[in-house]
C-alpha positions as CSV (number, residue, x, y, z in Angstrom):
1,M,23.7,26.1,46.3
2,G,20.5,24.5,45.0
3,R,19.4,24.3,41.4
4,I,16.8,26.5,39.7
5,L,14.0,24.5,38.1
6,S,11.8,25.9,35.4
7,L,8.4,24.9,34.2
8,D,6.6,25.5,30.9
9,F,3.2,24.7,32.3
10,G,0.5,23.4,29.9
11,A,-2.9,21.9,30.3
12,K,-1.7,18.4,29.1
13,R,2.1,18.5,29.4
14,T,4.6,20.5,31.3
15,G,8.2,21.0,30.1
16,V,10.8,20.9,32.9
17,A,14.3,22.3,32.8
18,V,16.9,22.7,35.5
19,T,20.3,24.3,36.1
20,D,23.4,22.7,37.2
21,E,24.3,23.2,40.9
22,L,26.4,26.3,40.0
23,R,23.4,27.8,38.2
24,I,25.4,28.3,35.0
25,I,23.9,25.9,32.5
26,A,20.2,25.4,31.8
27,S,19.3,21.9,30.5
28,G,16.0,20.3,29.5
29,L,15.1,17.6,32.0
30,K,11.9,16.1,30.6
31,T,8.3,16.6,29.8
32,V,5.8,15.4,32.4
33,P,2.0,14.9,32.0
34,T,0.6,17.8,33.9
35,S,-1.6,15.5,35.9
36,A,1.5,13.8,37.3
37,L,3.5,17.0,37.8
38,F,3.3,17.3,41.6
39,D,4.3,13.7,42.0
40,F,7.3,14.3,39.7
41,L,8.3,17.4,41.6
42,T,8.0,15.7,45.0
43,D,10.1,12.8,43.9
44,Y,12.7,15.1,42.2
45,L,13.0,17.3,45.3
46,K,13.8,14.2,47.4
47,K,16.9,13.7,45.3
48,E,18.0,17.2,44.3
49,S,18.2,20.6,46.1
50,V,16.1,23.2,44.3
51,D,16.2,26.8,45.6
52,I,13.9,28.5,43.0
53,F,11.0,27.6,40.7
54,V,10.7,29.6,37.5
55,V,7.3,29.3,35.9
56,G,6.6,30.7,32.4
57,E,4.3,33.6,32.3
58,P,2.2,33.6,29.1
59,R,1.5,37.1,27.8
60,Q,-0.2,38.7,24.8
61,M,1.7,41.1,22.5
62,D,0.1,44.0,24.4
63,N,1.7,42.6,27.6
64,T,-1.7,41.5,29.1
65,P,-2.0,37.9,30.5
66,S,-3.0,35.3,28.0
67,E,-5.9,32.9,28.4
68,S,-3.7,30.1,29.7
69,E,-2.8,32.2,32.7
70,K,-6.2,31.1,34.1
71,L,-4.9,27.5,34.3
72,I,-1.6,28.5,35.8
73,K,-2.9,30.5,38.7
74,P,-4.4,27.5,40.5
75,F,-1.3,25.5,39.8
76,L,0.9,28.3,41.4
77,E,-1.3,28.3,44.5
78,N,-0.9,24.5,44.9
79,L,2.8,24.8,44.2
80,K,3.2,27.4,47.0
81,K,1.2,25.1,49.4
82,L,3.2,22.0,48.6
83,F,6.6,23.6,48.6
84,P,6.3,26.8,50.7
85,E,10.0,27.1,51.3
86,I,10.8,27.5,47.5
87,P,10.2,30.9,46.0
88,I,8.4,31.1,42.7
89,H,9.5,33.5,40.0
90,R,7.7,34.2,36.8
91,Q,9.4,34.6,33.4
92,D,7.9,36.0,30.2
93,E,7.4,33.0,27.9
94,R,6.3,34.8,24.7
95,F,7.7,33.2,21.6
96,T,9.3,30.3,23.5
97,S,7.4,27.6,21.5
98,K,8.4,29.3,18.2
99,M,12.0,29.6,19.4
100,A,12.0,25.9,20.5
101,F,10.8,24.8,17.1
102,Q,13.4,27.0,15.4
103,T,16.1,25.4,17.6
104,M,14.9,22.0,16.5
105,L,15.1,23.1,12.8
106,D,18.6,24.6,13.3
107,S,19.9,21.5,15.0
108,G,18.8,19.4,12.0
109,L,16.1,17.3,13.6
110,G,14.0,15.3,11.2
111,K,10.4,16.1,10.6
112,K,9.1,13.3,12.8
113,K,11.1,14.5,15.9
114,R,10.0,18.1,15.2
115,Q,6.4,17.0,15.6
116,N,7.1,15.8,19.1
117,K,5.2,18.3,21.2
118,A,6.8,17.0,24.4
119,L,10.2,17.9,23.1
120,I,9.0,21.4,22.2
121,D,7.7,21.8,25.8
122,E,11.1,20.7,27.2
123,I,13.0,23.0,25.0
124,S,10.6,25.8,25.8
125,A,11.2,25.3,29.6
126,T,15.0,25.5,28.8
127,I,14.6,28.8,27.0
128,I,12.5,30.1,29.9
129,L,15.3,29.2,32.3
130,Q,18.0,30.6,30.0
131,D,16.1,33.9,29.9
132,Y,15.7,33.9,33.6
133,L,19.4,33.3,34.2
134,K,20.2,36.1,31.7
135,N,17.9,38.6,33.5
136,S,18.8,37.8,37.1
């Protein structure tokens, strides 16, 4: 069984999280500059088996797509072209950044580490993946 890989897509950075092979535990993998994301994914998929991509779906409080969805759609089209054999699922990502920041507070991280936006993106990708696992 292959892993499930989740992405918290952003204009500058994308947080990446992945499950273990049994799809039980979601763990943050890293944050990748979005401009290098396809290179990262190509390299990662040469080493690891991935069966599903989960991409965060940004939504407004009224459940309409947020402005950043405009950036995600072209990315999703390219992802489908590059990896046509891997299905893409979307997962609501409302509040994940706030939850990630709260997780950092709760774990006692110092102020300097809490300002690390790359870490917030990685934790957000992990929360997206945890939510997906809970709901699937």
